[in-house]
C-alpha positions as CSV (number, residue, x, y, z in Angstrom):
1,M,0.2,0.1,0.1
2,I,1.2,3.4,-0.9
3,E,1.1,5.9,2.1
4,K,0.7,9.8,1.0
5,Y,3.1,12.3,2.7
6,Y,2.8,16.1,2.5
7,E,6.6,17.6,2.4
8,F,6.5,21.0,3.9
9,T,9.1,23.8,2.9
10,C,9.4,27.1,4.6
11,D,8.4,29.9,2.5
12,D,10.0,32.4,4.6
13,E,13.1,34.3,2.8
14,N,15.4,33.5,5.5
15,C,14.4,30.0,6.0
16,K,14.6,27.7,3.0
17,R,14.6,24.3,4.3
18,V,12.3,21.2,4.7
19,I,11.6,20.8,8.3
20,G,9.1,17.6,8.0
21,R,6.6,15.1,6.4
22,Y,3.1,14.7,7.5
23,K,0.5,12.5,6.7
24,N,-2.0,15.2,6.6
25,K,-2.6,18.7,6.8
26,D,-4.0,18.8,10.2
27,A,-1.0,17.0,11.6
28,A,1.4,19.5,10.3
29,K,-0.6,22.2,11.8
30,A,-0.9,20.4,15.1
31,H,3.0,20.9,15.3
32,G,2.8,24.4,14.8
33,W,3.2,24.7,10.8
34,A,1.0,27.9,9.4
35,I,-0.7,27.0,6.1
36,G,-2.0,29.6,4.1
37,H,-5.3,30.0,2.4
38,G,-5.0,27.9,-1.0
39,E,-2.3,26.0,0.8
40,K,0.3,27.9,-1.4
41,K,2.9,29.3,1.3
42,C,3.4,27.5,4.6
43,Y,5.9,28.5,7.2
44,C,8.0,26.3,9.9
45,P,6.9,26.8,13.7
46,S,9.8,29.0,14.0
47,C,8.8,31.6,11.3
48,A,5.1,31.1,11.6
49,F,4.5,33.4,14.3
50,R,5.8,36.5,12.3
51,H,3.6,35.7,9.4
52,R,0.3,35.0,11.1
53,N,-2.0,38.1,10.9
54,T,0.2,40.5,9.2
55,G,-2.3,42.5,7.4
56,C,-1.5,44.8,4.5
57,G,1.5,46.1,6.3
58,G,3.2,42.5,5.5
59,V,6.0,40.7,7.9
60,K,7.8,43.2,9.8
61,N,11.1,42.2,10.7
62,K,12.7,45.0,12.5
63,I,11.1,47.7,14.7
64,S,11.3,51.2,12.9
65,E,13.8,53.7,14.0
66,G,11.1,56.1,15.0
67,Q,9.3,54.0,17.4
68,I,9.9,54.9,20.9
69,T,10.8,51.7,23.3
70,I,9.4,51.2,26.7
71,S,12.6,51.9,28.4
72,E,12.9,55.2,26.9
73,V,9.5,56.1,28.1
74,Q,10.5,54.8,31.9
75,S,13.8,56.6,31.8
76,S,12.1,60.2,30.7
77,A,9.6,59.7,33.5
């Protein structure tokens, strides 16, 4: 009997590697994989958090230079 496996590769620019093979997509989601609508893009558990609910602005990897940090606010008070 031939068993079908889904092989997932992370679509993040910094992480192009095959992490795992799963029997079904629900098992991959249970292990932390983020699978997009239409199942065209997927992200490994270490990259998935940055790609969830990003909105129209897309993924933000760095804090913008004009943004004030919490430590700056506490030191000025």
